[in-house]
TISE-7234 format. One record per atom (N, C-alpha, C, CB): x negated, y negated, z. Coordinates in steps of 0.05 Angstrom, whole numbers, plus 5000, padded with zeros to 4 digits. Glycine has a CB too. Example, Ala and Ser with C-alpha at 12.3 -4.5 7.8 and 13.67 -1.06 7.14 Angstrom:
BEGIN
473651145156
475450905156
473650665156
477450895181
474350455142
472750215143
474249995157
471850125114
***
This chain:
BEGIN
314172571448
313772481471
310772601480
316172561487
309272451491
306872561504
307272641533
304772371503
305472741549
305972871573
306872621598
303173051580
305372391589
305972181609
308672071606
304071961609
309772011579
311971941573
314572131584
311771911545
313872361578
315672591589
316372591615
314672851585
314272561629
314172571659
315672321673
311072581668
314872111664
316271881672
319471871665
314971661659
320171951636
322871981630
324072151649
323372071605
323072371659
324172571677
324872441703
322272801680
322872261714
323272161736
325171911739
320972111745
325771851711
328171621708
330471731701
327571401687
330772031700
333272121694
334172031664
335072011716
332372001645
332571941614
332472191602
330171751601
333672201579
333272441559
330572471550
334972421534
329372731547
326672831542
326873031518
325472971569
324473041500
324273211482
324473521490
321973161470
323673551514
323473841527
322873801553
321274031515
322973991569
322573951597
319573961601
323974161615
318173841622
315773811633
314574121636
316173641660
312274181627
311174451627
308574441648
310274561596
308774561670
307074571692
308274791713
306674281705
305674811730
306575051751
305974891776
304675381748
307574971795
307374901826
304274971836
309775111845
303775241832
301075301841
300575611835
300675241873
298175731831
297875961828
295576101843
297775991804
296776321859
294376381878
291876501863
295176581900
289376451877
287376511870
286876821864
285976411886
288276971880
288577251880
290077351853
289977331907
292077191846
293577241822
291777231801
295677061817
290277011796
288376971781
286277191772
287276781792
285677281801
283377491797
284777761785
281677561828
287477821793
288178051779
288678011752
290278181789
289677781744
290377741714
287477761697
291977411710
285377701710
282677731695
282178041693
280177571712
282778151717
282378461710
284178561687
282978641735
286678421687
288378561667
288078441641
291278561675
286178281633
285478211608
285877901603
286978381589
286577731621
286577431616
283877331613
288077261638
283777201587
280977081579
280276891600
280976921551
277976911607
276276741628
275576451617
273276911634
274976451590
274176231581
276576011575
272576301559
278976101574
281175911562
282175781588
283676071544
283175501581
284175361601
287375481610
284175061592
288075411630
291175471639
292575301620
292075381672
292275121611
294074921593
294275101567
292474591585
292175181558
291775341532
293375621536
288475401526
292575721558
293976011559
296875981565
292776201581
297775811584
300775801589
302275611581
301275811613
301075421562
302875231553
303274991569
305175351551
301474951592
302074721608
301574451593
300574751634
302874271601
302573951595
300073881605
304773771608
298773651593
296373551605
297473401631
294673361585
296173381651
296473231674
297472951670
294173221687
300172901678
300972581678
300772481703
303972521669
299472541723
298872441749
296272451761
300372571765
295772281776
293172281791
293472201819
291272081779
292672421838
293072361865
290872191880
293472611879
291472021896
289471851911
287672041928
290971631930
289472241943
287972411961
287372291989
285472471949
285672392006
284872292028
286672282055
284172072021
288972432049
291072482071
291872702081
293072412067
290172902071
291073182077
292973292064
291673212100
294273542071
296573642056
298073832076
295573812030
297074072082
298374222100
296774212132
298374522087
294374062130
292974002154
292473682152
290074192156
292373582175
291673292179
288673252168
291873202211
288472992161
285872922145
283872842169
286272662121
282573032180
280672952201
278072922190
280673132224
276872672197
274172612189
272572522210
274072422170
270472702218
269972952202
271773182210
267173032204
272273382191
273273592198
272673772220
273273692180
274273902234
272774072257
271774312245
274774172282
269574392255
267674602252
269474862252
265474592276
269375032226
270575282232
268775512244
271775362206
270175662257
268475852270
270276142275
267275712300
268476352272
269676622281
269576672306
268576852270
271976712321
271276682350
271277002355
273576482372
272677172342
272877472351
273577642326
275177522375
272577872318
273278012296
273378282301
271577962275
274978492287
275078752288
274778852258
277578842301
275579102252
275579192224
278379052209
275679552224
280079032228
283078932218
283478612217
285379052238
282278522235
283078222238
280678022246
285278212261
280777772242
278977612255
280777382270
276977502234
279677292292
280777032306
278576802299
281277082342
279876592289
278476352275
279376122287
278976332244
277375922292
278075682297
278275502269
276175592317
280175432261
280575312233
279275002236
284075312224
279274872210
278074612209
280374392222
277174552175
283074492226
284474322243
284774372270
286674282235
282974492282
282474572308
283974762322
282574382321
285974952306
287575152314
286175382316
289775182299
286775572337
285475812338
287976032325
284275872372
286876152306
288876282289
287876592286
289076122258
289876782285
289077092280
289877162254
290577312301
287977262236
288677302208
287577572201
287477072189
288777672177
287877922165
284777892156
289778012139
282778082162
280378032158
279978072125
278778202177
278777852115
278677832087
280677762068
277978032080
282877692085
285677652070
287277412084
287677952072
286077202078
287476962094
289776862079
285576712100
289376882050
291476722032
293876902030
290276652001
296176752031
298676882025
299977052048
298277052003
298976992071
299877122096
300276952118
297977312105
302376902135
302876742157
300976832179
305676752165
299176672187
297276762210
298676752238
294676592211
297776882256
298676802282
297276602296
298677002297
298476402305
297076182317
296976192346
298175942308
294876202356
294676262386
294276012399
292376452394
293175792389
292575532403
292375282381
289675562420
293575072389
293174822373
291574652382
295374692368
290974422369
288774252376
289874062400
287674082349
292373982400
293773822419
295273982438
295473642405
294374032461
295674192483
296573952506
293374442495
295273752507
296173552527
295273272517
294973622557
295873062528
294872792522
292072742522
295972622538
290772882541
287672862540
286272982514
286473022566
287273202504
286473332476
286973102458
288373622467
289472972457
289772802434
287872522436
292872732431
287672422459
285872192465
283172252458
285872112493
281872452467
279172502467
278272672445
278372612491
280072862435
278673012415
279972952386
278873312422
282472912382
283972882360
284372602346
286172972367
285372412365
285772132350
283172052337
286571882370
280872052350
278871932335
278272062308
276471922351
278972282304
278372432278
280372342254
278672742283
282772142266
284772032249
284471782244
287372072257
282471642258
281971352254
281271242231
280371272270
282971042219
282070922190
279670762196
284470722175
278670702220
276270542226
273670712220
276370462257
273570952217
271671122214
270071072192
272571342213
267570982193
266170882166
265771122147
263170742173
265471342159
265071652141
267371662121
265371962162
269671582132
272271642116
271871492091
275071542131
270971262090
270771102065
268171102050
271570832070
266271262057
263771292042
264171452018
261571422058
262671371996
262471481972
265171551957
260971701975
266571351958
269171371945
269271201914
271371241967
266871131907
266671001881
268071181859
263670951874
267371421859
267971611837
270971631836
266571881841
272171681863
274871701866
276271491855
275471731889
275271221862
276570961851
276370921824
275470731862
274271041809
273871001779
276271171767
270671111769
276271411777
278171601767
280871471767
278071851784
281471391790
284571281794
285171041774
285071151828
282970861771
282970661751
283370761725
280570521752
281970931716
281971081688
284971151684
279971381688
286171291699
288571431701
290671241699
288671581725
290371011720
292570801710
292370651688
292870611727
289970651676
289570511652
291270671627
286270501647
290970971630
292071131612
295071161617
290671391613
296271041635
299071021642
299771281659
300871001616
298271391671
298871641689
300271541713
296171791697
301871701724
303371611751
300871701776
306771801755
300771471790
298871481815
300571521838
296971211821
299771741850
300971871878
299371851900
301572171876
300771791919
300071761949
301272001961
301071481964
299472211959
300472481969
299172521997
299572741949
300472672016
299372752041
301172892057
298272542055
299972962079
301373122098
304072942111
299073212122
306273072113
308572912122
308672912155
311373032109
310572782163
310172742192
310872962210
311572522200
312973142199
313373372216
311173582210
316373492211
310273622188
308173812183
305873732198
307473852154
305173462200
302673352214
302873432245
302473022211
305573392258
305973442285
305873752290
308573332293
306773882274
307074182279
303974292274
309574332256
302574162255
299574302256
298074182275
297974282230
298773962293
297473862314
298074032342
298273552314
300874072341
301774182369
302574442368
303974022380
303674522347
305074842343
307974792340
304775052372
309574942328
312374932316
313974932340
313175172296
313475102359
315075122382
314574932402
314975352392
311974882406
311074652428
312074382417
307674632434
311874312389
313074052385
315973982393
312874022359
317374212391
320074182402
320274072431
321374442401
318574232452
318674172475
317573872478
317374382489
315573802461
314773512466
316073302460
312773452456
317973352440
320273152432
321673072455
322273262412
322073282474
323773202498
321973162523
325873422505
319773292526
318473232551
316373002550
317073492560
315372932523
313672702523
314072532498
310772782525
316472432494
316772292467
314872072463
319572192463
313671932480
311471762477
309371832461
310471702499
308472092474
305572172456
306472242430
303772432466
308772322425
309872392395
309572162378
313072482394
310671922392
310571672378
307371562374
312371472394
305871622395
303071492392
301871672369
301071492422
302271942365
301372102343
302271982315
302472402347
304871912317
305971852292
304971562283
309171862294
304471412302
303271122298
300371182285
302870942331
299171382295
296371432280
296671542254
294471622295
298971712250
299471802220
299871552201
302271982219
301771372212
302471142194
299970952190
304870972208
298370932210
296270732205
294270852184
294770662233
293571112190
291671202166
292771222137
290571482173
295571322137
297071342109
296971042099
300571452112
297570852115
297670582103
295170482096
298870402120
292970522112
290470462105
289470542078
288870562123
289770822074
289270942047
290470802026
290271212045
293470762031
294470642009
293870362001
296970672011
293170182020
291769922020
289269952004
291069822049
287670132011
284870181995
285770221967
282970462006
287170401957
287870451930
289370231917
289470701928
291070081934
292769861920
290769631911
295269741939
288369631921
286569421911
286069421884
284169431923
286369681869
285669701843
287669821825
283469841842
289769961839
291570101822
294270041840
290770441817
296670071820
299270101835
299970391837
301469931820
301670441858
302670681867
305370731855
302770691897
305670971843
308571031831
309871231850
308371151799
308671381867
310071551881
308771601907
310371781866
310271621928
309771721956
310572041959
311571541978
308772221963
309372481962
308372641986
308372591938
310572712004
309872812029
310173112029
311372672051
308273262038
308873552044
310073592076
305973722040
312173672073
313773652101
314373942112
316773492096
315474162095
315974372107
317374392132
313974462109
319874232132
321274202153
323674402155
321973932153
323774592137
326074782134
325375052139
327274772108
327375232146
326975502145
329775582125
326675642177
329975882134
332076012113
334875932120
331876332113
335275772144
337875732149
338275402153
338575912175
336175252147
336374952150
334374842161
338474852162
334674592174
332874442186
331174592209
334274212196
328474542213
327274652238
327574492263
324474702235
328174232261
328874042282
331673912273
326473812286
332673782295
335573672290
335373392272
337173612321
337473332261
337273092248
336672852268
339773062232
337572872291
336872652309
334172642312
338072662335
332672852321
329772832320
328172742294
328973072327
329372802271
328172682248
328372372248
329472792222
330772292252
331272002251
329671862275
334571932252
328971982300
328171832319
324671862316
329671922348
323572072307
320772092308
319872062281
319872342319
320972132258
319672082231
320471812218
320372302212
323571782217
324671552198
322971282203
327871502204
322171162230
321070932231
318670902217
320670872255
316871122218
314371122203
314771132173
312571362211
316271312164
316671322135
317771062126
318571562127
319570932136
320370692129
318770452128
322070662141
316670452147
314370242147
312770332127
312670212174
311870572123
309770622099
311070582076
308470902098
313570642067
314470582041
314970282039
316870742033
315870142060
315969882059
313169692052
317069822084
311069812064
309069662064
307169742037
307869692092
307669972023
306970011997
308269841978
307370271990
311169811982
312369671964
312069381965
314869731966
311269301989
310568981992
308268921974
309668902024
306069101970
303768981959
304269041928
300869101972
306569111918
307069171891
309769101886
306569431883
311168901890
313868851893
315468881865
314068581905
313968881843
315768931818
315569221804
315068731797
314069411821
313969691809
315469861832
310769801803
316770041812
318370241829
316370431842
320570411811
317070511864
315470721882
317770951888
314270561913
317071181878
318671401883
318071561909
318371571862
319671681920
319171841942
320172111940
320171721965
317872301942
318172601939
317772731962
316472711921
319372901968
318773121993
318673401986
321073112015
316573521993
316273781991
316973952016
313673821984
318774132019
319674322035
320174602028
321474242045
319274802041
320175042041
323075092055
318075202052
324175322053
326675422067
329175292050
326575332100
331175312066
333975212055
333674942058
336675322071
333874792038
333774462039
336174292037
332174372017
338374452037
340774312033
341374102051
342974492034
341174172080
341773962100
339673722094
341374092131
337173842090
335073612085
335673412065
332573732077
336873502045
337173292020
338773052030
338773431992
341273112042
342872892050
341272722070
345572982064
339872872089
338372702110
336372522101
337172852130
334472662079
332272522069
333372272049
330172732055
335072312039
336372122020
337471852034
338772272005
337671882060
338371632073
335971422074
339271692102
333371522069
330971362069
330071342040
328771492088
331971432023
331271371991
329571581977
329671091988
329971831988
328272051975
329372071945
328672351992
327272081925
328372091897
327772351884
327071881879
325872501894
325172721883
324472941903
323272671866
325173201897
324673431917
323573681903
327273511932
321873821921
320874091912
320274251934
318374081896
319774481930
320074681907
322674851906
317774881908
324474841927
327274971926
326675261922
329274851902
326075371947
325675681952
327875841947
324975741979
328375981929
330876141924
331276341940
330976251899
329276451953
329976681976
331076532002
326976871985
331176282004
332076162025
334976072017
330175952034
336076111997
339176071985
338875781969
341776052013
336975691959
337175451944
337675551912
334375271948
339475411900
340475441874
340175191859
343275521875
338575121844
337874851831
339974771814
335374841817
341374971803
343474891783
346074791803
344475171761
346674891825
348674811843
347874561856
349075011863
345274531866
344074331880
344274081859
341074411890
343874091833
343573921810
346773781805
342474121783
348873941809
351173891806
352173671829
352474151804
351173771851
351973631876
350673361877
351173791901
347973381869
346273121870
345073011845
343973151889
346872911830
346572851802
344172651794
349172731792
343372501817
340972311808
338572391828
341671961811
338172641833
336272761850
334272891830
337572961872
331872821827
329772931809
329173211823
327172741807
329573451809
328673711823
326473831810
330773911824
324373931825
322174081814
322174331827
319673961816
321974541813
321874841821
324275031819
321174861849
324875171835
327275311835
326975591815
329575101826
324375681807
324375891794
322976111814
323175861767
324976341818
324376541839
321576671835
326476751838
319876651856
317276821849
317877111851
314676761869
319677191867
320377471865
321277601836
322577511884
323177421823
323677521797
321077551778
325677331785
319177371780
316977361761
315377641764
315177101766
315877761786
314678051789
316478321783
313878071818
318978201772
320978431770
321278521740
323878341781
319778411722
319878491695
321378291674
321178751695
321078351650
322678181628
325178161628
322378261604
326878361640
329978331638
330978121663
331478661641
329378181686
330578031708
329477741701
329578141739
326877691692
326377421683
328477261663
323677431669
329277431643
331077311623
333577221639
331777521599
334877411654
337377361668
337077101688
337977621684
334977091699
334276831718
334276581701
331176851733
332576601680
332276371664
334976281649
330176431646
336476501642
339276421629
340876261649
341076681620
340776331675
342276181691
340975851695
342476361719
338675831700
337475591706
336975421681
334875641721
335975531663
334975301643
336575181628
333175371627
338775301616
341075161599
342274941613
343375361592
342975011637
344374821654
342774581659
345174931679
340074601669
338274411677
336874241655
336474521693
336874391629
335974211608
338574001601
334974391581
340974131603
343073931599
343573721621
345574071594
342573771642
343273591663
340673331662
343373791694
338173461660
336073311660
334673251683
336573121650
332573121688
331373071714
330573281731
332872931728
329573491711
328773771725
325773851711
331374041718
324173961728
321574091720
321474361729
319073941730
321474561713
321674821723
318974921731
322974991702
318474991758
316375161766
317175351787
314275011775
315475521789
315475731811
316675581837
312275861817
317875721856
318675601879
316575621899
321175721889
314675721896
312175661911
309875741897
312075781938
307475821907
305275911893
305976151875
303075981911
305076241856
305576501841
303576711854
305176471807
304776891867
303177091882
301977311865
304977221902
300277441877
298777661862
300277921855
296577741878
303177961862
304578181853
305778151828
306478261870
305277881815
306277821789
304077921766
306777501787
304478101750
302678201728
302277931708
304078481712
299777951701
299277811674
301477821653
296777951661
301978041642
303778071625
306577941631
303878331621
307677981656
310077851660
309977561664
311177971682
307877481676
307577181679
307477061646
304477121698
305677161629
305977081600
308577131593
304277221580
310277301595
312677291585
314577081596
313577551586
314077081621
315776811636
314976531623
315076791672
312576521617
311776271602
312676241576
309076241600
312476431560
313776431533
316776381533
313376701520
318276531550
320976461551
321976221558
321976601564
320276091580
320975811589
320175631564
319275731617
318475651552
317775511524
319975501505
315575651509
320975741499
323475751482
325975681492
323775991474
326475621516
328975531525
329075241538
329775731545
326475121538
326174841555
327174621537
323074761564
328674641519
329174431500
331974461485
326974421479
***
């Protein structure tokens, strides 16, 4: 099998020659450390770590952890000391971060872009409009790349920020919970804007390619389950997800469109909930939050599972890595529908030697 055939078979829960070989994400700080520890700079990650060639191509244009503002809000340092900086970021949030170390740490959020309806109407909604000409300028290269990827058989992915992540980024994680109760109309207006932009990007892409997957960055769980109630999910997210999926499918009725969700935290409750609207694929199954992909795979036989390799174990040496992989890989190879990746970004407390050992052991055990 080639990389494209292998990934498509994984999604279809068909037998594969071996598991897909790729990684969720590697911190830039980890790469810096590995280069200091002797990692060859000229070699590609595929060569070094045995990754498959990419079998997917993302449309983009819909953000990921932040909304897709056009133009992006200007970043600015508002205050700084020897220890920290207060920054207004490109999503309009005022955040306090460690000076010179923004990656890998949760910032302190001091203010979000939407604190009232006036903020939404005057400052934020215009940045999310699909009618903004600047949003659609200079897309010829993106179009040609997608057409070439589709011609090669790669899966075309409509990926972007999910509804909860979008609302949380605009309003704040605590504040959005109050807004669901205090001003549900404003929440729905914000979600209608989310849908309008997502559907406009999908329609633009579907002029020249067919979409294989809708992939939303949601982060709706913490270590004990959902961050908002199932009732709130059904009321404020489901109507817009259903309409987006139906709209994408209506433009290509003969092609399967998968629905993938990415969330940190303990996702057990979210699995059943999101399967109500047809979720096919989920990632990355954070082990520290109590997720065990072997158990989840037994409970949900037709769910495609990506992730589940404990980032903490990768920093714990060969013996711990072996024990962890012996628990996961034999069972998941037999089950199928699984792609082993770290359960989030590979952090910089993982040594080059240990990561290389992990990759070697995966390739010895993934078939």
